[in-house]
C-alpha positions in Angstrom: 0.0 0.0 0.0 1.2 3.5 -0.8 1.8 5.4 2.4 3.1 8.6 0.8 1.3 11.9 1.5 -0.3 13.7 -1.3 -1.7 17.2 -1.7 -5.3 17.1 -3.0 -6.8 20.0 -4.9 -10.4 21.1 -4.3 -11.5 19.6 -7.6 -10.8 16.1 -6.2 -13.4 16.5 -3.4 -17.1 16.7 -3.6 -19.0 19.9 -2.8 -19.6 18.8 0.8 -15.9 18.1 1.4 -14.5 21.3 -0.1 -14.9 23.5 3.0 -12.4 26.2 3.8 -10.0 25.6 6.6 -11.5 27.2 9.8 -8.0 28.6 10.7 -6.6 30.0 7.5 -9.4 29.6 4.9 -7.3 27.4 2.5 -9.0 24.7 0.5 -5.9 22.6 -0.2 -5.7 19.3 1.7 -3.0 16.8 2.6 -4.1 13.2 2.8 -1.9 11.1 5.1 -2.7 7.4 4.4 -0.3 6.2 7.1 -2.0 8.1 9.9 -5.4 8.1 8.3 -5.7 11.9 8.6 -6.6 14.8 6.4 -4.8 18.1 7.2 -4.7 21.6 5.8 -1.8 22.1 3.4 -1.1 25.7 4.7 -1.4 25.7 8.5 -1.3 21.9 9.2 -4.5 21.7 11.3 -6.0 18.2 11.3 -9.4 18.4 9.6 -10.4 14.7 9.6 -9.1 11.6 11.2 -9.6 7.8 11.1 -10.5 8.0 7.4 -11.1 4.7 5.7 -9.2 3.5 2.7 -11.7 1.7 0.4 -9.2 0.7 -2.2 -7.3 -2.6 -2.6 -4.2 -3.4 -0.6 -2.2 -4.1 -3.7 -1.0 -1.8 -6.5 -1.1 -2.4 -10.3 0.8 -0.7 -13.0 -1.1 -1.8 -16.1 -4.5 -3.2 -17.0 -3.3 -6.8 -17.3 -1.7 -6.8 -13.9 -4.9 -5.3 -12.4 -7.1 -8.0 -13.9 -4.7 -10.7 -12.6 -4.6 -9.4 -9.0 -8.3 -8.7 -8.7 -10.2 -11.1 -6.6 -13.7 -9.9 -7.3 -16.0 -11.2 -10.1 -18.8 -9.6 -12.1 -21.6 -7.8 -10.2 -24.6 -9.8 -9.2 -27.5 -9.8 -11.7 -31.0 -11.2 -11.7 -30.7 -12.4 -15.2 -28.8 -15.5 -14.1 -30.4 -18.1 -12.0 -27.8 -18.0 -9.2 -27.4 -14.2 -9.6 -23.8 -14.8 -10.8 -22.6 -15.5 -7.2 -21.5 -19.1 -7.6 -18.3 -20.4 -9.0 -18.1 -21.8 -12.5 -15.3 -24.1 -13.7 -14.1 -22.9 -17.1 -13.7 -25.2 -20.1 -10.2 -23.9 -20.9 -8.5 -26.5 -18.6 -6.2 -24.1 -17.0 -5.4 -23.4 -13.3 -5.6 -20.1 -11.5 -2.1 -19.2 -12.7 -3.1 -19.7 -16.4 -1.0 -22.9 -16.7 -2.5 -25.8 -18.7 -3.7 -28.8 -16.7 -1.9 -32.1 -17.5 -3.7 -34.7 -19.7 -3.9 -37.1 -16.8 -6.0 -34.7 -14.7 -8.4 -33.6 -17.5 -10.9 -36.4 -16.9 -11.1 -35.4 -13.2 -11.7 -31.8 -14.3 -14.5 -32.9 -16.6 -16.2 -34.8 -13.7 -15.8 -31.8 -11.4 -17.2 -29.5 -14.1 -20.2 -31.8 -14.7 -21.1 -32.1 -11.0 -20.6 -28.5 -10.3 -23.1 -27.7 -13.1 -25.6 -30.3 -11.7 -25.4 -29.0 -8.2 -26.1 -25.4 -9.3 -29.5 -26.4 -10.7 -30.3 -29.5 -8.6 -33.9 -28.7 -7.8 -36.8 -28.4 -10.2 -37.4 -24.7 -9.4 -33.8 -23.9 -10.1 -34.0 -25.7 -13.4 -37.1 -23.9 -14.4 -35.6 -20.6 -13.5 -32.3 -21.3 -15.4 -34.3 -22.3 -18.5 -36.6 -19.3 -18.2 -33.8 -16.8 -17.8 -31.9 -18.3 -20.7 -35.0 -17.8 -22.9 -35.3 -14.2 -21.5 -31.8 -13.4 -22.5 -32.4 -14.7 -26.0 -35.6 -12.8 -26.5 -34.2 -9.6 -25.0 -31.2 -9.8 -27.4 -33.6 -10.2 -30.3 -35.6 -7.2 -29.2 -32.5 -5.1 -28.5 -33.7 -3.9 -25.1 -31.2 -2.5 -22.6 -29.8 -4.0 -19.4 -32.1 -2.3 -17.0 -35.2 -3.7 -18.8 -33.7 -7.2 -18.8 -33.1 -6.9 -15.0 -36.7 -5.7 -14.5 -38.1 -8.6 -16.6 -36.0 -11.1 -14.7 -37.4 -9.7 -11.4 -41.0 -9.9 -12.7 -40.5 -13.5 -13.7 -38.9 -14.4 -10.3 -41.8 -12.8 -8.5 -44.2 -14.8 -10.7 -42.4 -18.1 -10.0 -42.2 -17.2 -6.3 -46.0 -16.7 -6.2 -46.6 -19.9 -8.1 -48.1 -18.0 -11.1 -46.1 -20.0 -13.7 -47.6 -23.4 -13.2 -50.1 -24.3 -15.9 -48.5 -21.9 -18.4 -45.6 -22.3 -20.8 -42.3 -20.8 -19.8 -42.0 -19.0 -23.1 -45.3 -17.2 -22.8 -44.6 -16.1 -19.2 -41.1 -14.9 -20.2 -42.6 -13.0 -23.1 -45.2 -11.4 -20.9 -42.5 -10.4 -18.4 -40.4 -8.8 -21.1 -43.4 -6.9 -22.4 -44.3 -5.7 -18.9 -40.8 -4.6 -18.2 -40.7 -2.7 -21.5 -43.9 -0.9 -20.6 -42.6 -0.1 -17.1 -39.2 1.2 -18.4 -40.8 3.3 -21.2 -39.2 1.2 -23.9 -41.5 1.0 -27.0 -42.0 -2.6 -28.0 -45.3 -3.8 -29.3 -47.0 -7.2 -28.7 -46.4 -8.1 -32.3 -42.6 -7.6 -32.0 -42.5 -9.6 -28.8 -44.6 -12.4 -30.4 -42.3 -12.5 -33.4 -39.2 -13.0 -31.3 -40.7 -15.4 -28.8 -42.8 -17.5 -31.3 -45.7 -17.2 -28.9 -49.2 -16.0 -30.1 -49.9 -12.3 -29.5 -53.2 -13.1 -27.8 -51.5 -15.5 -25.3 -48.8 -12.9 -24.4 -51.5 -10.2 -23.8 -53.5 -12.6 -21.6 -50.4 -13.5 -19.5 -49.4 -9.8 -19.3 -52.8 -8.8 -17.9 -52.6 -11.8 -15.5 -49.2 -10.9 -14.2 -50.1 -7.2 -13.8 -53.2 -8.1 -11.8 -51.6 -10.7 -9.6 -48.3 -8.8 -9.0 -50.1 -5.5 -8.6 -48.1 -3.8 -11.3 -49.6 -0.4 -12.3 -48.7 0.7 -15.8 -49.5 3.9 -17.7 -50.9 3.6 -21.2 -48.2 3.6 -23.9 -47.6 7.0 -25.5 -47.3 7.4 -29.3 -44.3 9.7 -28.6 -42.2 6.8 -27.4 -42.4 5.2 -30.9 -41.4 8.3 -32.8 -37.6 8.1 -32.5 -37.4 4.4 -33.4 -39.7 4.7 -36.4 -38.0 7.8 -37.6 -34.5 6.2 -37.3 -35.6 3.2 -39.3 -37.1 5.5 -42.0 -34.0 7.8 -42.1 -35.9 10.9 -41.1 -34.3 13.9 -39.6 -34.7 15.4 -36.1 -36.9 18.1 -37.5 -39.5 15.6 -38.7 -39.4 13.9 -35.2 -40.0 17.2 -33.4 -42.8 18.1 -35.8 -44.4 14.6 -35.3 -44.2 15.0 -31.5 -45.9 18.4 -31.7 -48.7 16.9 -33.8 -49.2 14.1 -31.2 -49.3 16.6 -28.3 -51.9 18.7 -30.2 -53.9 15.5 -30.8 -53.8 14.6 -27.1 -55.0 18.1 -26.1 -58.0 17.7 -28.5 -58.7 14.2 -27.3 -57.9 12.5 -30.6 -55.7 9.8 -29.0 -58.5 8.2 -27.1 -59.2 4.6 -28.2 -56.5 4.8 -30.9 -53.5 2.4 -31.2 -50.3 4.3 -30.3 -48.4 2.8 -33.2 -51.0 3.9 -35.8 -51.1 7.4 -34.3 -47.3 7.7 -34.3 -47.1 6.4 -37.9 -49.7 9.0 -39.1 -48.0 11.8 -37.2 -44.7 10.9 -38.9 -46.4 10.7 -42.3 -47.8 14.2 -41.9 -44.5 15.6 -40.4 -42.5 14.1 -43.3 -44.7 15.9 -45.8 -44.4 19.3 -44.0 -40.6 18.9 -43.7 -40.2 18.0 -47.4 -38.9 14.5 -46.5 -42.0 12.7 -47.6 -42.2 8.9 -47.1 -44.9 6.8 -48.6 -47.6 5.2 -46.5 -46.4 1.8 -47.4 -42.8 2.5 -46.1 -44.2 3.8 -42.8 -46.7 1.0 -42.5 -43.9 -1.6 -42.9 -41.8 0.0 -40.2 -44.7 0.6 -37.7 -46.2 -2.8 -38.4 -49.6 -1.4 -39.2 -51.7 -1.3 -42.3 -51.8 1.5 -44.8 -55.5 1.8 -44.2 -54.8 2.6 -40.5 -52.3 5.3 -41.4 -54.7 6.8 -44.0 -57.6 6.9 -41.5 -55.5 8.4 -38.7 -53.9 11.1 -40.9 -57.3 12.1 -42.3 -58.6 12.5 -38.7 -55.6 14.5 -37.6 -55.5 16.8 -40.7 -59.3 17.6 -40.4 -59.5 18.0 -36.6 -56.2 20.0 -36.3 -56.7 22.0 -39.5 -53.5 20.7 -41.1 -53.4 21.5 -44.9 -51.8 18.2 -45.9 -53.5 17.8 -49.2 -52.1 20.9 -50.7 -48.6 19.8 -49.6 -49.1 16.5 -51.4 -50.1 18.2 -54.6 -46.9 20.2 -54.5 -44.9 16.9 -54.5 -47.0 15.5 -57.4 -46.6 18.5 -59.7 
């Protein structure tokens, strides 16, 4: 451990710690790791004592040496059945120093690896959880959802298994419902059709399990906003930020006039993007937007007619400008 004293500038402390010295008013500090004291660099008065060193007791001079000396593993996660806290015997057949294990001991390592894996998921509940979380990781990767939503979906499934809500239902359908619920709770726009396509579970069954989990686990969710779908749809269509901002303004105006009541958020978002692309001279066809939003062209046509009439948007004249 490094016991040398070091002068610390005020920028290295937080706002609560950067207090002027009561004797001289200086803000420079000297950290004495050997005596566990913090003193003023100008007058020498002791400002804090018995400080705790939360760093390691070893030093490393490069990244490779730091990784070799570290004794901690990855952080715990709910997306693994044992939360990542148990030991796993690697398949590389090397010891802790990185040396290869002799051929005569590899059979023993194979048996140890096999029994270690069996003991980790020895009970039926653990096997169910391991299989479900593996499916959850595959579906989440297919949907491209971030880590926080995966953790939330794993927590929802764990709570469902703990309350015996999985029995009588397929693992895939409950996992898909957990992912959809987590996406709704984390404000990540994913539709039932997208979850159904990744999980190979019917859309109707996912919706049924989603309502069941929400009711039994007392999960309160707000209705999905069409604004959440605008950035993703616009990115796939190659539309600029100006079009996105205009589409969001149209959705806010529609909400103020009560036009979003009873309308699917994806259809409303697609119609708002269609109108905004026309006004911003980046027009996309209804077919292109329908493919990205996974709605029909008839839905976009009906929504955009309602918006243009109720909000007094002169869309037809803009379309004529593109045609002539």
